[in-house]
N, C-alpha and C positions, 0 to 999 in steps of 0.2 A: 430672272423670277421663275420659280418652278410651276408647273401646272398643278390643278386641283388633284389629279390622279396621283401625284407624287407625294402628297401630303399624308395620305391615309394608305395602310396596308390593305389591299384588296383590289380586285379587278372584276370586271363584270362576270367573267366565267366562274370565279370563286364564289362571288355573291349568288349567282344561280345555284350552285351546288348546295349552299348553306340554306338558302330560301327554299329549295325543293325538299330537303331533308326536314325543315320545319313543317312545310305544308303536307308532306306525306305521312308524318308521324304525329300531327296535331300538336306540334310545339309552337307555343306563342313566341312571337319576335316583333321587333320594331326596327325599322331603318331609320337611322338619324340622318339629317341632312343639315348642313350649315346654312345660314343666310348667305347669299351670294356676294354681299358687300362686306363680310367680316371673314377674314382668313382664319383658318382652323387646322387642326391635325399637327402634323410634324412631330410624331411620337417616335419612340424608340422602335415600334413596329415597321415603320417606313424605312428606317435606317437599316435594321437587320434584314428585311425583305429585299433590299437592293443587293445583298450578298448571297442570297439564296436562289437556286435554280428551280425550285417548286413554286407552285402557286401558294399564296398566302392570304389570309383574310384576318381583319381586325374584328375580333368578335370579343365582347366583354360586357361587363356590367358597370354602371356608374357607382363610384364610391364617394362618400362624404368628402367634400372639398377636393376631389380628385381634379375637377376643372371648375366647379362652382359650389358655393354654399347651398344652392338650391337642388344639386344633383344628388339624388338618392336612389337607392335600390331596394327592392321589397324582398321578402322571403321567398316568394313565388318566382321572382326573377332568377334567383340562384337555382332553384329546383328545375326550371326550363333550361337553364344553360347546362346543368348536369345532364339532363335527358338528351339535349343535343350532342354533347360530348360523348355519351355513351353510345348513341346511334352513329355518330361519325367514326368512333374508333372501333365500331363492330362488336360491342359487347352486349347489344341488345338481344 
């Protein structure tokens, strides 16, 4: 059985970098946590991350029926992700 850390792409240092960027630039964000009694994750991100030597972080937006019929994103969610990526890539 794999540990929870192996199910999602991201480690504490990578999460700290993303969180710091969001807080520094006033970008809204949400940290999602699964219930401890329900396994989650195991996406393509964790598989590809295992092959990379760089830090990775699973950052994204929920899409209709991606994981649940109740999981939706809003217009402003996409705008905030665009802001984060612009700052992260150094184009701000």
